[in-house]
C-alpha positions, 0 to 999 in steps of 0.5 A, spaced: 910 399 685 906 399 690 898 399 691 892 395 693 892 389 688 886 386 691 880 385 686 874 390 687 868 387 690 862 387 685 856 388 688 850 383 685 846 385 679 839 385 680 835 382 675 830 386 671 823 383 670 825 383 662 831 379 664 827 374 668 822 373 663 827 371 658 831 367 662 825 363 664 822 362 657 829 360 655 831 355 660 824 352 659 825 352 652 831 349 652 829 344 657 823 342 654 827 340 647 831 336 651 825 332 654 822 332 647 829 328 645 828 323 650 821 322 649 822 320 642 828 315 643 824 312 649 829 314 654 828 317 661 832 322 665 831 324 673 827 328 677 819 329 676 821 330 668 823 323 668 818 321 673 813 324 668 816 321 662 816 314 665 809 314 667 807 317 660 810 310 657 806 306 662 799 309 662 800 313 655 797 319 657 800 326 655 807 328 658 805 335 659 799 333 663 803 328 667 808 333 669 803 338 671 800 333 676 807 330 679 809 337 681 803 339 684 805 336 691 812 340 691 809 347 690 806 346 697 813 345 699 816 350 695 811 355 698 813 353 705 821 353 704 822 358 698 817 363 698 811 365 694 816 369 689 820 362 687 814 358 687 810 363 682 816 363 678 817 355 678 809 354 677 810 359 670 816 355 668 812 348 669 806 351 665 811 353 659 814 346 659 807 343 659 805 347 653 812 346 649 810 338 650 805 339 645 808 344 641 815 340 640 811 334 637 807 338 633 812 342 629 818 337 629 814 331 626 819 327 623 825 325 627 829 319 628 834 319 633 839 314 636 837 313 643 845 314 645 845 321 642 838 323 645 840 320 652 846 325 652 844 331 648 837 331 651 840 331 658 845 336 657 839 340 654 835 339 660 841 341 665 843 347 661 835 349 661 835 348 669 841 352 670 838 358 667 832 357 671 836 356 677 839 363 676 833 366 675 830 364 682 826 358 678 826 351 677 822 345 674 819 343 681 819 337 684 826 334 686 829 341 683 826 344 689 829 339 694 836 340 691 836 347 692 833 347 699 839 342 701 844 346 698 841 353 701 841 349 708 847 345 708 851 347 703 851 341 699 851 342 691 844 341 688 847 337 682 850 332 687 843 332 691 839 332 684 844 326 681 842 321 687 835 323 687 835 322 679 838 315 679 832 312 683 828 314 677 832 311 672 833 305 676 825 305 677 825 305 669 827 298 669 820 296 670 818 300 663 824 301 659 829 296 656 835 295 660 840 298 654 836 304 654 836 305 662 844 304 662 843 310 656 839 314 661 843 313 667 849 316 663 845 322 660 843 323 667 850 324 670 851 329 664 845 333 666 847 333 674 854 334 672 852 341 668 849 343 675 854 341 680 860 344 676 856 351 674 851 352 680 855 353 686 854 357 692 857 364 691 859 363 684 853 367 681 852 374 683 845 375 680 839 376 684 
């Protein structure tokens, strides 16, 4: 038998507006639910989301307000390095997470979660949410923007870069969170970034 056995080249599929809308909403909903689990158990995660959680424990201000405030400086970086399209999508995602930070506690009023379970599941949900957002040219701002820029410029996986940055936040949480929960948080952050490192690689996803 003869013939060319080379697999056919598949052109990237361009996302429609409805694809991006549902992707950004789905990603932010999943990620915000993960943050809610972390918040109810007193554990943390990395990135600006983790920083916002950490500050909410320390100064007792609404998570959504702190999350928005910590992201504002990174929007400038996003415009400079990633352009307006990415920045607008990211600002939309951050806004939805801020909104959901109030919706989840109002709708889920009675919950008692084991911190180990919350650290694992909360970070896995946050990682899956970020993965969806990345694939629709969006993010949750902050360290996500830095990790994506480094991946694009140097070819290093965003998940590994994010993990290094996240661990600085988890270690800093020792000032506010008890050591056992810090260990659980660190383990959860590894799971979050493993989701990104294994699934968000240059060339793996062809949607645009």
